[in-house]
C-alpha positions as CSV (number, residue, x, y, z in Angstrom):
1,X,43.8,16.2,-1.3
2,X,40.5,16.4,-3.1
3,X,40.3,19.6,-5.2
4,X,37.7,22.2,-4.4
5,X,35.9,24.8,-6.5
6,X,38.2,27.4,-4.9
7,X,41.2,25.5,-6.4
8,X,39.5,25.5,-9.8
9,X,38.9,29.2,-9.6
10,X,42.6,29.9,-8.7
11,X,43.8,27.6,-11.4
12,X,41.6,29.2,-14.1
13,X,42.2,32.8,-12.8
14,X,38.5,33.5,-12.3
15,X,36.3,34.1,-9.3
16,X,34.5,31.3,-7.5
17,X,31.2,32.8,-8.6
18,X,32.2,32.5,-12.3
19,X,33.4,28.9,-11.9
20,X,30.1,28.1,-10.2
21,X,28.1,29.6,-13.1
22,X,30.3,27.7,-15.5
23,X,29.4,24.4,-13.8
24,X,25.7,25.0,-13.0
25,X,24.6,27.4,-15.8
26,X,27.1,27.2,-18.6
27,X,24.8,29.0,-21.1
28,X,25.4,32.2,-19.0
29,X,29.2,32.1,-19.3
30,X,31.4,33.5,-22.1
31,X,32.6,30.6,-24.3
32,X,36.2,31.5,-23.9
33,X,35.8,31.7,-20.1
34,X,33.8,28.4,-20.1
35,X,36.6,26.6,-22.0
36,X,39.3,27.8,-19.6
37,X,37.2,26.7,-16.6
38,X,36.6,23.3,-18.1
39,X,40.3,22.9,-18.8
40,X,41.1,23.6,-15.2
41,X,38.4,21.1,-14.1
42,X,40.0,18.5,-16.2
43,X,43.5,19.3,-15.1
44,X,42.6,19.1,-11.4
45,X,40.2,16.2,-11.9
46,X,37.5,18.2,-10.0
47,X,34.1,16.7,-9.5
48,X,31.2,19.0,-8.4
49,X,29.4,17.9,-5.3
50,X,25.8,16.6,-5.9
51,X,25.0,17.4,-2.3
52,X,26.0,21.0,-2.9
53,X,23.6,21.3,-5.8
54,X,20.9,19.8,-3.7
55,X,21.4,22.3,-0.9
56,X,21.1,25.1,-3.4
57,X,17.6,23.8,-4.3
58,X,18.5,22.7,-7.8
59,X,16.8,19.6,-9.3
60,X,18.7,16.5,-8.3
61,X,17.4,14.3,-11.1
62,X,17.7,11.5,-8.5
63,X,15.0,8.8,-8.2
64,X,14.8,6.4,-5.3
65,X,14.2,2.7,-5.8
66,X,13.1,0.5,-2.9
67,X,12.9,-3.2,-3.4
68,X,12.5,-6.1,-0.9
69,X,15.6,-7.8,-2.3
70,X,17.7,-8.1,-5.4
71,X,18.5,-11.8,-4.7
72,X,15.2,-12.6,-6.3
73,X,15.6,-12.1,-10.1
74,X,12.0,-10.8,-10.3
75,X,13.1,-7.5,-8.7
76,X,16.4,-7.4,-10.7
77,X,14.3,-7.6,-13.9
78,X,12.2,-4.7,-12.8
79,X,15.2,-2.7,-11.8
80,X,16.8,-3.3,-15.3
81,X,13.7,-1.9,-16.9
82,X,13.8,1.2,-14.7
83,X,17.6,1.7,-15.2
84,X,17.4,1.5,-19.0
85,X,14.8,4.4,-19.1
86,X,16.5,6.4,-16.3
87,X,19.8,6.3,-18.1
88,X,18.3,7.4,-21.4
89,X,16.5,10.3,-19.7
90,X,19.5,11.6,-17.7
91,X,18.3,10.5,-14.2
92,X,20.3,8.7,-11.5
93,X,19.0,5.9,-9.3
94,X,19.6,5.3,-5.6
95,X,18.7,1.8,-4.6
96,X,17.8,0.4,-1.1
97,X,16.5,-3.0,-0.1
98,X,14.3,-3.9,2.9
99,X,13.9,-7.7,3.2
100,X,10.2,-7.0,3.8
101,X,11.1,-5.5,7.1
102,X,8.9,-2.5,8.2
103,X,11.7,-0.7,10.0
104,X,14.0,-1.1,7.0
105,X,11.3,0.3,4.8
106,X,11.0,3.3,7.1
107,X,14.8,3.8,7.1
108,X,14.9,3.5,3.3
109,X,12.2,6.1,2.7
110,X,13.7,8.5,5.2
111,X,17.2,8.1,3.7
112,X,16.0,8.8,0.2
113,X,13.9,11.8,1.3
114,X,17.1,13.2,3.0
115,X,18.9,12.9,-0.4
116,X,16.1,14.9,-2.0
117,X,15.0,12.3,-4.5
118,X,12.4,13.7,-7.0
119,X,10.3,10.5,-6.7
120,X,10.2,6.9,-5.7
121,X,9.6,3.6,-7.4
122,X,9.1,0.9,-4.7
123,X,7.6,-2.4,-3.6
124,X,6.3,-2.6,-0.1
125,X,4.9,-5.4,2.2
126,X,1.3,-4.1,2.3
127,X,0.3,-1.2,0.0
128,X,-3.2,-0.6,1.2
129,X,-2.5,0.0,4.8
130,X,1.0,1.4,4.8
131,X,1.5,4.4,7.1
132,X,4.7,5.5,5.4
133,X,2.9,5.8,2.0
134,X,0.3,7.9,3.8
135,X,3.2,10.1,4.9
136,X,4.5,10.4,1.4
137,X,1.0,11.4,0.2
138,X,0.8,14.1,2.8
139,X,4.4,15.3,2.0
140,X,3.7,15.4,-1.7
141,X,6.6,13.1,-2.7
142,X,5.5,11.3,-5.8
143,X,5.9,7.6,-6.1
144,X,4.6,4.5,-8.0
145,X,4.4,1.0,-6.6
146,X,5.6,-2.1,-8.5
147,X,4.0,-5.5,-8.0
148,X,1.7,-4.2,-5.2
149,X,-1.7,-5.1,-6.6
150,X,-3.8,-2.2,-5.2
151,X,-6.4,0.3,-6.6
152,X,-5.8,2.7,-3.7
153,X,-2.4,4.0,-4.7
154,X,-0.4,4.6,-8.0
155,X,0.8,1.1,-8.9
156,X,1.7,-1.3,-11.7
157,X,1.2,-5.0,-11.3
158,X,-0.6,-8.1,-12.6
159,X,-3.9,-9.3,-11.2
160,X,-2.3,-11.6,-8.6
161,X,-5.6,-13.2,-7.6
162,X,-6.7,-14.0,-11.1
163,X,-3.2,-15.1,-12.1
164,X,-3.1,-17.6,-9.3
165,X,-6.6,-18.8,-10.0
166,X,-5.6,-19.5,-13.6
167,X,-2.5,-21.4,-12.6
168,X,-4.3,-23.6,-10.0
169,X,-7.1,-24.2,-12.5
170,X,-4.4,-25.6,-14.9
171,X,-3.3,-28.0,-12.2
172,X,-6.8,-29.1,-11.6
173,X,-7.3,-29.6,-15.3
174,X,-4.4,-32.1,-15.2
175,X,-6.3,-34.1,-12.6
176,X,-4.7,-32.9,-9.4
177,X,-7.0,-32.7,-6.3
178,X,-4.5,-32.4,-3.5
179,X,-2.9,-29.1,-4.2
180,X,-0.9,-27.2,-1.6
181,X,0.3,-23.6,-1.8
182,X,3.7,-22.7,-0.5
183,X,4.6,-19.1,0.3
184,X,6.8,-16.8,2.4
185,X,5.1,-15.2,5.4
186,X,1.7,-14.0,4.2
187,X,1.9,-11.0,6.6
188,X,5.0,-9.8,4.7
189,X,3.5,-9.8,1.2
190,X,0.1,-8.6,0.0
191,X,0.9,-10.3,-3.3
192,X,1.2,-13.7,-1.6
193,X,-2.1,-13.1,0.2
194,X,-3.9,-12.3,-3.1
195,X,-2.3,-15.3,-4.7
196,X,-3.7,-17.5,-1.9
197,X,-7.1,-16.1,-2.5
198,X,-6.9,-17.1,-6.1
199,X,-5.7,-20.6,-5.2
200,X,-8.6,-20.9,-2.7
201,X,-11.2,-19.8,-5.2
202,X,-10.0,-22.2,-7.9
203,X,-10.1,-25.1,-5.4
204,X,-13.6,-24.2,-4.1
205,X,-15.0,-23.7,-7.5
206,X,-13.8,-27.2,-8.4
207,X,-15.5,-28.7,-5.3
208,X,-12.1,-29.1,-3.5
209,X,-11.1,-28.0,-0.1
210,X,-8.3,-25.4,-0.1
211,X,-5.6,-25.7,2.6
212,X,-3.9,-22.8,4.4
213,X,-0.7,-21.7,2.7
214,X,2.4,-23.5,4.0
215,X,4.5,-20.5,5.1
216,X,8.3,-20.8,5.0
217,X,11.2,-18.5,5.2
218,X,11.5,-16.8,1.8
219,X,15.2,-16.3,2.3
220,X,15.8,-20.0,3.0
221,X,18.0,-21.8,0.4
222,X,16.9,-25.3,1.8
223,X,13.6,-26.7,2.9
224,X,13.5,-27.5,6.6
225,X,13.3,-31.2,7.4
226,X,9.9,-30.7,8.9
227,X,8.6,-29.1,5.8
228,X,10.0,-31.8,3.6
229,X,8.4,-34.5,5.7
230,X,5.1,-32.7,5.5
231,X,5.3,-32.6,1.7
232,X,6.5,-36.2,1.1
233,X,5.0,-38.5,3.8
234,X,1.6,-40.0,4.3
235,X,-1.1,-41.3,1.9
236,X,-2.7,-37.9,1.6
237,X,0.4,-35.9,0.7
238,X,-0.1,-33.3,-2.0
239,X,0.3,-34.4,-5.7
240,X,0.9,-30.8,-6.8
241,X,2.5,-27.7,-5.2
242,X,1.7,-24.1,-6.2
243,X,4.7,-22.0,-5.1
244,X,4.2,-18.3,-4.7
245,X,7.3,-17.4,-6.7
246,X,9.7,-19.1,-9.0
247,X,12.7,-18.9,-6.7
248,X,10.8,-20.8,-4.0
249,X,9.7,-23.4,-6.6
250,X,13.4,-24.0,-7.4
251,X,14.2,-24.5,-3.7
252,X,11.3,-26.9,-3.4
253,X,12.4,-28.9,-6.5
254,X,15.9,-29.3,-5.1
255,X,14.6,-30.4,-1.7
256,X,12.2,-32.9,-3.2
257,X,14.9,-34.4,-5.4
258,X,17.2,-34.9,-2.4
259,X,14.2,-36.8,-0.9
260,X,14.4,-39.0,-4.0
261,X,11.1,-37.8,-5.5
262,X,10.9,-37.4,-9.2
263,X,9.6,-34.2,-10.8
264,X,6.9,-34.3,-12.1
265,X,6.2,-38.1,-11.8
266,X,6.0,-38.0,-8.0
267,X,5.1,-34.3,-7.5
268,X,4.0,-31.5,-9.9
269,X,5.4,-28.0,-9.4
270,X,3.9,-24.7,-10.5
271,X,5.8,-21.4,-9.9
272,X,4.8,-17.7,-10.2
273,X,6.9,-15.0,-11.9
274,X,8.0,-16.4,-15.3
275,X,11.8,-16.1,-14.7
276,X,13.8,-16.9,-17.8
277,X,16.1,-19.1,-15.7
278,X,13.2,-21.4,-15.0
279,X,13.3,-22.6,-18.7
280,X,16.9,-23.7,-18.1
281,X,15.9,-26.2,-15.4
282,X,15.5,-29.9,-16.2
283,X,12.6,-30.3,-16.5
284,X,11.7,-26.7,-17.4
285,X,9.6,-25.0,-14.7
286,X,5.9,-24.5,-15.3
287,X,5.0,-21.0,-14.1
288,X,2.6,-18.1,-14.1
289,X,4.5,-15.4,-16.1
290,X,4.4,-11.7,-15.1
291,X,6.0,-9.1,-17.4
292,X,8.6,-8.1,-14.8
293,X,10.8,-5.8,-16.9
294,X,7.7,-4.1,-18.3
295,X,6.3,-3.6,-14.8
296,X,9.5,-1.6,-14.1
297,X,9.3,0.3,-17.3
298,X,5.6,1.2,-16.8
299,X,6.2,2.3,-13.2
300,X,9.0,4.6,-14.4
301,X,6.9,6.1,-17.2
302,X,4.0,6.7,-14.8
303,X,6.3,8.3,-12.3
304,X,7.9,10.6,-14.9
305,X,4.4,11.6,-16.0
306,X,3.5,12.5,-12.4
307,X,6.7,14.5,-12.0
308,X,6.2,16.3,-15.3
309,X,2.5,17.0,-14.6
310,X,1.5,15.1,-17.8
311,X,-0.2,12.2,-16.0
312,X,-3.7,11.8,-17.4
313,X,-4.8,8.3,-16.6
314,X,-7.9,8.4,-14.5
315,X,-7.0,5.0,-12.8
316,X,-4.5,4.9,-10.0
317,X,-3.4,1.4,-10.9
318,X,-2.2,-0.3,-14.1
319,X,-2.8,-4.0,-14.4
320,X,-0.6,-5.8,-17.0
321,X,-1.5,-9.2,-18.5
322,X,-0.1,-12.5,-17.1
323,X,0.4,-15.7,-19.0
324,X,0.8,-19.4,-18.2
325,X,4.0,-21.2,-19.2
326,X,3.2,-24.9,-19.3
327,X,6.6,-26.3,-18.4
328,X,7.4,-30.0,-17.9
329,X,7.2,-29.8,-14.1
330,X,3.5,-30.5,-14.3
331,X,2.2,-34.0,-15.2
332,X,-1.3,-35.3,-15.5
333,X,-2.6,-37.6,-12.8
334,X,-3.1,-41.0,-14.5
335,X,-6.4,-43.0,-14.4
336,X,-8.5,-40.3,-13.0
337,X,-12.1,-41.6,-12.8
338,X,-15.0,-39.6,-14.0
339,X,-16.4,-39.3,-10.4
340,X,-13.2,-37.7,-9.1
341,X,-13.0,-35.1,-11.8
342,X,-13.8,-31.5,-10.8
343,X,-17.0,-30.0,-12.0
344,X,-16.8,-27.5,-14.9
345,X,-14.6,-24.6,-14.0
346,X,-16.0,-21.2,-14.9
347,X,-13.9,-18.1,-15.7
348,X,-13.1,-15.9,-12.7
349,X,-15.4,-12.9,-12.5
């Protein structure tokens, strides 16, 4: 049977109130008494109930983390940054995942609120028009978003539109004209929508016609035969693919190889995230790098500043720099004539 605080009191020879003070306010208890209580706690292997402390209105030092998934290493890298700082500062984390599903997002937020978390670090499908975030604002529960690129709410991200623009511009500079973007469902990710805007702007500025994003299941481990056929058949098939994340780029590379296409000789591939594992591929993955671990760390620091009342930044959002990693999955298009080259590409305003 699990020991209770009553058992500890009987074992130590003190009242339940004294044992409670020894656990929750040890500085108010005589050192000799405190030592005896602690000996009884150890002897009985008693563990105080966090829920009991919460019901008494004490600080929980519990922070909720809501992520779409931890199968994508992007979010695992963010979580590692958060966990390192939380551990160092004596906080505990409670993690829930949503698979970009609105109902699961609602369940996660409600569950964490029931556990009296002191704040939230989260990534949602659409930050600007999210009713649950509006509810949190009204309730006064502090939160900071990760990867959601918005100026309306507390957030840490890269400039997704500019980052995609820079990446697609790099493909164009290698001579590519038929560039297609692959993404999960755009309705499920405001980041993917912004990245498609950056793709479209780079294409239009180069005098090229952007295509709608080819939307596929972001959980799929294989390309559907219809998708593979679309990418590999016909004289006007794309010569380069811009994938909205690195994990998707790896799935695409595997599918293309099974279709006997060589990367990058037959198809160039550009990812987005900068996952370290991309450099272990053969050839190494070209990608747009986001500082994922630092996004997690910065979100944590901003949340702690909001909780402590020391937050002084006048901007709701923090935008961290991105970088391009020119891996070997991009090859130049040979024998590109002067007439087919894009006009001069200007920096994105």
